[in-house]
ZAMARGU-4260 file (C-alpha; in steps of 0.2 Angstrom, whole numbers, plus 5000, padded with zeros to 4 digits):
<rodrens>
0) 4798/5131/5535 | 4803/5126/5554 | 4800/5138/5566 | 4812/5146/5577 | 4813/5144/5596
5) 4816/5162/5604 | 4819/5158/5621 | 4831/5143/5615 | 4840/5156/5604 | 4842/5168/5618
10) 4849/5156/5631 | 4861/5150/5617 | 4868/5166/5615 | 4867/5170/5633 | 4877/5154/5637
15) 4889/5158/5621 | 4895/5175/5628 | 4896/5168/5645 | 4908/5157/5639 | 4917/5166/5630
20) 4919/5178/5643 | 4926/5163/5655 | 4937/5158/5643 | 4943/5177/5641 | 4947/5176/5659
25) 4956/5161/5661 | 4967/5163/5676 | 4985/5159/5677 | 4997/5152/5691 | 4999/5171/5695
30) 4982/5176/5698 | 4977/5176/5715 | 4970/5163/5723 | 4955/5169/5729 | 4952/5176/5710
35) 4956/5158/5703 | 4943/5151/5716 | 4928/5164/5709 | 4933/5158/5692 | 4930/5140/5695
40) 4914/5143/5704 | 4909/5152/5686 | 4915/5138/5677 | 4904/5126/5689 | 4891/5137/5685
45) 4891/5136/5666 | 4893/5116/5667 | 4877/5115/5679 | 4868/5123/5663 | 4874/5111/5654
50) 4871/5097/5663 | 4853/5100/5660 | 4855/5091/5645 | 4870/5084/5647 | 4871/5074/5665
55) 4889/5071/5664 | 4894/5088/5665 | 4887/5088/5683 | 4903/5078/5689 | 4914/5091/5680
60) 4903/5105/5688 | 4907/5097/5706 | 4924/5095/5702 | 4925/5114/5698 | 4916/5118/5715
65) 4927/5106/5724 | 4944/5114/5717 | 4936/5133/5721 | 4933/5125/5738 | 4952/5120/5740
70) 4959/5137/5733 | 4948/5146/5746 | 4955/5135/5759 | 4974/5138/5755 | 4975/5122/5744
75) 4989/5119/5731 | 4991/5130/5716
</rodrens>
């Protein structure tokens, strides 16, 4: 019988909960820019976690961080 890695299951459960929260909080164009920037930072954090096993996610994380910085500088919606 295969063994179950409890730490991996906990990490997966935590990631799943964090992803669900991120999707639930998806901002709209009427969301204030500072809140949208915070959301993009949360998205980047999740993508950085994924990048540990899928390196291509690092580029997506960097793009999310760039978008957050643009919003904080008053960039376009």
